[in-house]
Backbone bond lengths (Angstrom), bond angles and torsions (degrees), N, CA, C in turn:
res aa  C-N    CA-C-N  psi(-1)  N-CA   C-N-CA  omega(-1)  CA-C   N-CA-C  phi
1 M - - - 1.565 - - 1.621 104.51 -
2 S 1.274 110.99 137.26 1.462 113.43 -178.91 1.573 110.16 -85.90
3 D 1.290 117.27 -49.33 1.469 117.89 178.99 1.552 108.10 -148.60
4 P 1.333 116.92 110.87 1.528 119.77 -178.81 1.547 113.42 -60.27
5 L 1.340 109.82 -20.03 1.541 116.09 -174.58 1.548 112.38 -83.78
6 E 1.400 110.10 -10.93 1.517 119.98 174.48 1.447 113.99 -123.83
7 P 1.354 121.69 63.68 1.321 125.07 -171.94 1.729 110.80 -61.23
8 G 1.299 115.10 151.82 1.501 121.23 174.95 1.378 104.73 -79.01
9 L 1.421 113.71 173.33 1.395 129.48 -176.31 1.456 111.14 -60.16
10 T 1.264 122.86 -45.05 1.415 131.77 -166.72 1.683 99.90 -69.76
11 L 1.259 116.56 -43.27 1.529 119.55 -171.77 1.518 101.80 -72.70
12 L 1.371 120.48 -40.39 1.484 119.99 -176.66 1.578 113.68 -60.40
13 V 1.496 105.58 -35.97 1.558 111.19 176.97 1.562 109.89 -65.12
14 K 1.288 116.28 -41.68 1.404 125.83 -175.58 1.626 105.74 -64.67
15 L 1.280 119.91 -45.38 1.441 121.13 178.49 1.425 113.60 -67.88
16 G 1.401 116.73 -39.63 1.454 121.94 170.53 1.567 114.17 -49.94
17 S 1.500 106.82 -47.04 1.450 111.44 -179.50 1.541 114.59 -62.21
18 I 1.343 114.31 -36.16 1.515 118.71 179.32 1.514 108.10 -61.52
19 A 1.369 115.23 -40.25 1.492 114.81 -178.25 1.539 113.49 -68.74
20 V 1.304 115.46 -39.39 1.480 123.66 -175.38 1.646 105.07 -67.12
21 H 1.319 111.48 -46.79 1.553 111.49 -176.80 1.419 112.89 -70.87
22 A 1.443 117.72 -29.38 1.412 118.96 177.87 1.522 111.94 -67.69
23 D 1.318 111.47 -40.94 1.498 119.88 179.99 1.476 111.94 -63.96
24 E 1.329 115.09 -37.46 1.523 115.66 -173.34 1.528 106.21 -82.11
25 G 1.352 113.61 -36.52 1.619 120.48 174.38 1.451 110.28 -58.45
26 L 1.359 122.78 -34.03 1.291 120.47 -178.87 1.567 119.03 -87.43
27 G 1.286 110.62 -8.37 1.437 125.00 -175.39 1.650 108.00 -79.68
28 S 1.280 110.00 169.79 1.495 115.68 -179.22 1.533 115.41 -66.25
29 K 1.314 112.85 -18.19 1.410 124.15 -177.34 1.455 115.30 -108.88
30 G 1.328 114.58 17.81 1.489 120.62 -177.53 1.482 106.83 -63.51
31 H 1.377 108.68 160.55 1.619 115.57 -173.57 1.618 100.64 -141.61
32 V 1.329 108.73 160.30 1.495 117.27 -179.44 1.486 105.85 -66.21
33 F 1.311 118.88 -17.78 1.560 119.92 -176.62 1.594 108.67 -68.54
34 D 1.297 114.64 -27.46 1.461 124.53 -176.57 1.631 104.59 -69.76
35 L 1.396 113.23 -45.53 1.448 118.13 -177.80 1.602 109.90 -67.85
36 R 1.312 117.21 -36.14 1.442 122.32 173.03 1.580 112.72 -68.52
37 A 1.307 113.97 -41.34 1.495 114.36 176.72 1.627 113.68 -60.67
38 L 1.305 109.84 -46.31 1.472 125.38 175.02 1.528 106.63 -48.48
39 S 1.362 116.78 -58.42 1.487 123.53 -177.52 1.463 110.37 -55.04
40 S 1.330 115.58 -47.36 1.485 117.38 -173.49 1.560 110.41 -70.92
41 I 1.319 114.45 -41.53 1.594 113.39 178.98 1.475 108.64 -65.85
42 L 1.324 121.88 -39.03 1.352 120.18 -177.49 1.511 118.54 -68.70
43 S 1.311 114.68 -17.42 1.446 123.02 177.00 1.437 111.50 -88.16
44 D 1.394 123.84 -11.05 1.433 132.80 -170.36 1.568 105.63 -59.21
45 P 1.277 126.40 128.77 1.467 121.71 -179.44 1.480 114.24 -56.25
46 E 1.324 118.39 -33.34 1.471 116.59 -179.14 1.535 111.78 -71.39
47 V 1.314 115.08 -35.18 1.521 115.28 176.81 1.494 110.70 -74.04
48 V 1.367 118.86 -39.04 1.411 119.66 176.60 1.608 112.62 -60.40
49 E 1.275 118.55 -37.53 1.415 123.57 -179.49 1.595 110.21 -72.50
50 W 1.259 116.65 -38.39 1.498 119.95 176.94 1.547 109.56 -66.85
51 L 1.426 117.71 -43.84 1.429 119.18 -179.44 1.406 108.93 -63.16
52 A 1.365 123.17 -39.31 1.443 120.66 176.03 1.529 117.02 -62.36
53 A 1.344 108.95 -43.01 1.509 117.92 174.21 1.547 109.45 -54.83
54 M 1.294 117.15 -50.85 1.443 121.98 -179.63 1.467 115.10 -62.85
55 D 1.268 114.48 -38.92 1.494 122.84 171.06 1.535 113.92 -58.06
56 A 1.287 113.17 -45.14 1.459 118.66 176.71 1.482 114.31 -57.76
57 L 1.364 111.32 -29.97 1.480 114.38 -176.11 1.608 107.65 -95.36
58 A 1.303 116.56 11.30 1.450 125.37 179.37 1.614 109.21 54.02
59 L 1.365 114.49 44.08 1.398 117.81 -173.38 1.671 107.63 -109.81
60 L 1.295 114.92 8.28 1.406 119.78 -177.37 1.478 110.39 -119.99
61 P 1.362 121.88 155.94 1.385 120.16 179.29 1.546 104.96 -70.86
62 V 1.400 111.78 151.10 1.576 119.66 -179.51 1.640 103.16 -79.14
63 R 1.344 110.51 127.77 1.474 117.62 172.66 1.479 110.24 -56.27
64 R 1.367 114.92 143.44 1.499 115.45 167.76 1.436 112.53 -99.80
């Protein structure tokens, strides 16, 4: 990853998908599909690499 602060288009789409599925999953009409989609996207190599780079910059919340 060249610069985690300037993500490419494909990564931005994946991050947007995370936000939409999280919002839907937390809503009253949330579906198990949202959790499966989140799990799938969060295991995507590009997302995993970006999360690691952001963590290295201390720009993500610390996991409990």
